[in-house]
C-alpha positions in Angstrom: 1.4 -3.1 -10.2 1.4 -2.7 -6.2 0.3 1.2 -4.7 1.0 0.0 -1.4 1.8 3.1 0.8 1.0 5.6 -1.5 -2.2 7.6 -0.8 -4.4 8.8 -3.3 -7.1 11.4 -2.9 -10.1 10.8 -6.3 -12.7 13.3 -6.5 -16.3 12.5 -8.1 -15.2 9.0 -6.5 -19.0 8.3 -6.0 -19.7 6.8 -9.2 -18.7 6.2 -12.7 -14.7 6.4 -13.7 -13.5 7.9 -10.2 -15.5 4.9 -8.1 -13.9 2.8 -10.6 -10.7 3.9 -9.5 -11.2 4.3 -6.2 -12.0 0.3 -5.8 -8.9 -0.3 -8.6 -6.1 1.6 -6.7 -7.3 0.4 -3.1 -7.1 -3.2 -4.1 -3.6 -2.6 -5.4 -3.2 -1.5 -1.8 -3.4 2.1 -2.4 -4.8 4.1 0.8 -7.9 6.3 -0.7 -9.2 9.4 -0.1 -12.9 9.4 -1.8 -14.4 12.7 -2.0 -17.8 13.6 -3.5 -20.7 16.1 -3.2 -23.1 13.3 -3.2 -22.5 11.5 0.8 -24.6 8.5 -0.1 -22.7 7.5 -3.4 -19.0 8.3 -1.6 -20.2 6.3 0.9 -21.1 3.0 -1.1 -17.6 3.1 -2.8 -16.2 3.2 1.0 -18.2 0.5 2.1 -17.4 -1.5 -0.9 -13.5 -1.1 -0.6 -13.7 -1.7 3.2 -15.5 -4.8 2.4 -13.0 -6.1 0.3 -10.2 -5.4 3.2 -9.1 -2.0 1.2 -8.3 1.3 3.7 -10.2 4.6 2.4 -11.8 7.8 3.9 -14.9 9.6 2.6 -15.3 13.3 2.1 -18.1 15.2 1.4 -16.4 18.1 -1.2 -17.6 20.5 -3.5 -14.6 21.2 -5.8 -15.7 24.0 -6.9 -15.0 25.4 -3.5 -11.7 26.7 -2.1 -13.0 26.2 1.5 -13.7 22.6 0.6 -10.6 21.7 -0.7 -8.7 23.1 2.1 -11.2 21.3 4.9 -10.5 17.8 2.1 -6.7 18.0 2.2 -6.1 18.6 5.7 -8.1 15.9 6.6 -6.1 13.6 4.5 -2.6 15.2 5.7 -4.3 14.0 9.1 -5.3 10.7 8.4 -2.4 9.5 5.9 0.3 12.2 6.6 0.8 12.9 2.9 -1.0 12.9 -0.8 1.0 11.9 -3.3 -1.7 10.7 -6.2 -4.3 13.2 -7.1 -7.0 12.4 -9.4 -9.1 15.2 -10.5 -11.9 13.4 -11.8 -15.0 15.1 -10.6 -17.1 17.0 -12.9 -20.5 18.1 -15.3 -21.8 17.8 -18.6 -23.9 19.7 -20.4 -25.7 19.0 -24.2 -26.8 22.5 -25.4 -26.7 24.6 -28.3 -23.9 27.1 -27.6 -26.7 30.5 -28.1 -29.3 28.7 -25.6 -26.2 28.1 -22.6 -26.8 30.6 -19.9 -24.0 32.6 -18.5 -24.7 30.7 -14.7 -24.4 27.8 -16.6 -21.5 28.5 -18.2 -20.0 29.3 -14.7 -21.7 26.3 -12.8 -19.8 24.0 -15.0 -16.4 26.0 -15.6 -16.3 26.2 -11.9 -16.9 22.8 -11.2 -14.7 21.1 -14.3 -12.0 23.7 -14.5 -11.6 25.6 -11.2 -12.2 22.6 -8.9 -9.0 21.0 -11.1 -7.2 24.1 -10.2 -8.0 24.1 -6.5 -6.8 20.7 -6.9 -3.4 21.1 -7.7 -3.4 24.3 -5.9 -3.7 23.0 -2.3 -2.4 19.0 -2.8 0.9 20.1 -4.9 2.8 21.7 -1.9 2.6 18.3 0.0 3.6 16.3 -2.8 6.6 18.8 -3.4 7.8 18.4 0.6 7.4 14.8 -0.2 9.6 15.3 -3.5 6.7 12.9 -5.1 4.1 13.1 -6.8 1.1 12.1 -9.8 -1.7 14.1 -10.3 -3.9 13.1 -13.3 -6.4 15.2 -14.7 -9.7 13.8 -16.1 -9.9 16.0 -20.3 -12.2 14.5 -22.4 -12.1 13.7 -25.9 -14.1 16.9 -26.5 -11.2 18.6 -25.9 -10.0 17.3 -29.0 -12.2 16.8 -31.5 -15.0 19.6 -32.4 -18.9 18.2 -31.8 -22.7 20.3 -32.0 -24.0 21.5 -28.2 -20.1 20.5 -26.9 -19.5 23.7 -26.9 -19.4 24.5 -23.1 -18.4 21.1 -21.9 -15.1 21.5 -24.7 -14.1 24.6 -23.7 -13.7 23.2 -20.0 -11.9 20.0 -20.6 -9.9 22.4 -23.3 -9.0 24.6 -20.5 -8.0 21.4 -18.7 -6.1 20.1 -21.4 -3.6 23.7 -21.2 -3.7 24.2 -17.5 -2.0 20.0 -17.4 0.4 21.3 -19.6 1.7 24.4 -17.7 1.3 22.9 -14.6 3.8 19.8 -15.3 6.6 22.7 -16.3 6.0 24.2 -13.5 6.4 21.7 -10.5 8.6 19.3 -12.1 11.2 17.3 -11.5 8.8 16.4 -8.6 5.4 16.4 -9.2 4.3 14.7 -12.6 0.9 15.9 -14.0 -1.0 14.0 -17.2 -4.3 14.3 -18.9 -6.5 11.7 -19.7 -8.9 11.7 -22.7 -12.0 9.5 -22.3 -14.4 9.0 -25.1 -18.0 6.9 -25.1 -17.5 5.0 -22.0 -20.1 3.6 -20.3 -21.6 6.5 -17.2 -24.1 8.4 -16.1 -22.9 11.2 -18.3 -23.3 9.0 -22.1 -26.7 7.7 -20.4 -27.8 11.6 -20.0 -26.3 12.3 -23.3 -28.1 9.5 -24.8 -31.3 10.2 -23.5 -31.3 13.6 -24.6 -30.4 13.4 -28.3 -32.3 11.0 -28.4 -29.5 8.7 -29.7 -29.0 4.7 -28.6 -25.6 3.9 -26.8 -25.2 1.0 -29.8 -25.1 3.7 -32.6 -23.0 5.4 -30.6 -20.6 2.1 -30.0 -20.5 1.3 -33.8 -19.1 4.9 -34.5 -16.1 3.8 -32.6 -13.3 1.5 -34.7 -13.5 -1.0 -31.8 -16.7 -1.4 -31.9 -17.9 -1.1 -28.4 -18.3 1.5 -25.4 -15.5 2.0 -23.0 -16.0 1.2 -19.5 -15.1 2.9 -16.2 -12.5 0.3 -15.7 -10.5 1.1 -18.9 -10.2 4.6 -17.9 -8.9 3.2 -14.0 -6.1 0.8 -16.0 -4.6 3.9 -17.3 -5.0 6.2 -14.4 -3.7 3.5 -12.1 -0.6 3.1 -14.9 -0.1 6.8 -14.7 -0.4 6.8 -10.6 2.5 4.1 -10.2 6.3 4.4 -10.9 5.6 2.4 -14.4 4.7 6.0 -15.6 8.2 7.8 -14.3 9.3 9.3 -16.8 6.1 10.5 -18.4 4.6 13.8 -17.4 2.6 16.6 -19.0 1.1 14.1 -21.7 -2.0 13.6 -23.2 -3.4 9.8 -23.2 -7.0 9.0 -25.4 -8.7 6.2 -24.0 -11.5 6.1 -26.5 -11.3 2.9 -28.7 -10.2 4.5 -31.6 -12.5 7.4 -32.1 -10.4 10.3 -32.3 -8.3 8.5 -34.9 -11.3 8.7 -37.1 -14.1 6.1 -37.3 -14.5 3.8 -39.9 -16.4 5.5 -43.4 -16.1 2.9 -45.9 -16.0 -0.6 -45.7 -15.2 -3.0 -49.0 -17.6 -5.4 -49.1 -16.7 -8.8 -50.9 
């Protein structure tokens, strides 16, 4: 699977799933635009790609800012002439009871997770339509599918992305495809934060997954690669769960001989 002559913009590319995806797409010969609010993290990803002979640039980027989106897209177009892959990956996570969530916390998370995804599509899609080709991958979560205590804010944001993806897919067809992905327990800084806050051992989380292990950022990056490529050319408006079987239902009863 080769992405030569493709240009991918990846938000939140400094760490975790975004970084793994940037590295993988660069390995597959795509030109990669890494964006992140954290300059140090973004530059590390950039240098790693360049060290392996890949082509990439880094742009500091607050995805909740329309001004930043306009600047990031213009810089990308100036450098590479077009963008035909967009991975709306950047997001933040809060684990807190609903009645303890302040309005400021609600607005901040929604602005980054949901508004950031909206703005990305708003400013990138016109370029895709002009070139009659584009694939957008929006990062949702299994929290948009399954309920869980203390996940109301995060789950609501990812549920909004789930719906937004469906509507965008019908609106931007036939030249632009829009799909959403639903990671489960993936070993990133988010799950480390949740584990520490809830005093839950990661081994216990892994044991609740039918495949009996946590996912890796590369597991998710492999799915993004598929959706970004022409291998998925007849797929749009679809949902792809990458959770080791967690949303199918954890094992409950075991028969022991």
